[in-house]
C-alpha positions, 0 to 999 in steps of 0.5 A: 719642948713636949709642952708646945707638941701637946699643945699644938695637937689641941689646938689641931684638934679644936680646929677640925672639931670647929670646922666640922662643926660649921660644916655640918651647920652649913650642910643643915643649911643647904638641905633646908635651902633646897627644900625651899627652892623645891616647894618654890618650883612646886608652887610655879608648877602650880601656877603654871597650870592655871596660867596654862588653863586660862585660855581655855576657860576664856575661849570657852566662856567668850562664845557664850558671853560676847559682850562681857569684853571687860572681863575678858579683858581683864583675865587677858591682861592679868594673864599678860602680866603674869607671862611677862615676869621672869621667874628665876632663882633670883625671886626667893633671894629679891624681896621686890620681885616676889611681892610682884610675882605674888601681885600678878599672881592675884590679879590673874586670881580675882580676875578669873573669880570675875570670870566665873561670876560672869559664867554664873549668868549663863545658864547653858554655858554652865551646863556645856562640859567643856565649860563644866570640866575647865571649872573643875581643873580650875578649882582643883589647880586654885586649891592645889595653889593653896596647898603649896603655898602652905608647903612653901611657907613651911618649907620657908620656916624651917630655913628661917629658924634655922638661919636664926638661931644661934649659934647657927646665924653665925655660920649662916653669916659667914657663908652668905645665907639669907632668909626667905620670904613668905607668901602672905595674903593680900591688904583685901583678903582681911575683909570679908566680901559682902554677899547680895541677893538679889 
């Protein structure tokens, strides 16, 4: 009888220790997942800043370069596409939605690059104070985007590593934690641009 009580006591202690360990691992996963969510929110914040700057920049350039309709159409369509994507918390859980979001942002970035290239053809525009200020804000925003994407990838890496290491992977599977995607360079970014001097 006494041996059975000791055995039961040892079993209870083992269960409590194991349960405590599982909760500790789960709490680390939750904290790491929240860090990824916070980094994602900051990425969205700087993308929103760019999205908000685009109409002002486009209108300023449009005043000087009215015959550049194709470029303005590309910027407007890219901005509209970005605006149509409903970004919610489940984007991080759905690789396809994440890829769509990233592609739309890349298209908008490319359209903005073409718009700024058009501006190079108009010396009076390049001297316009509003344009210079908007161009500076946009360049700063693009730098912020790069920084926040890097931070997001670092947070995702930390979380994914924690998620995949043993024995954390057992607890993660038990509680339903899944990996987070990374921002990746677009295929065309692998090719260096060709520079032509006229």
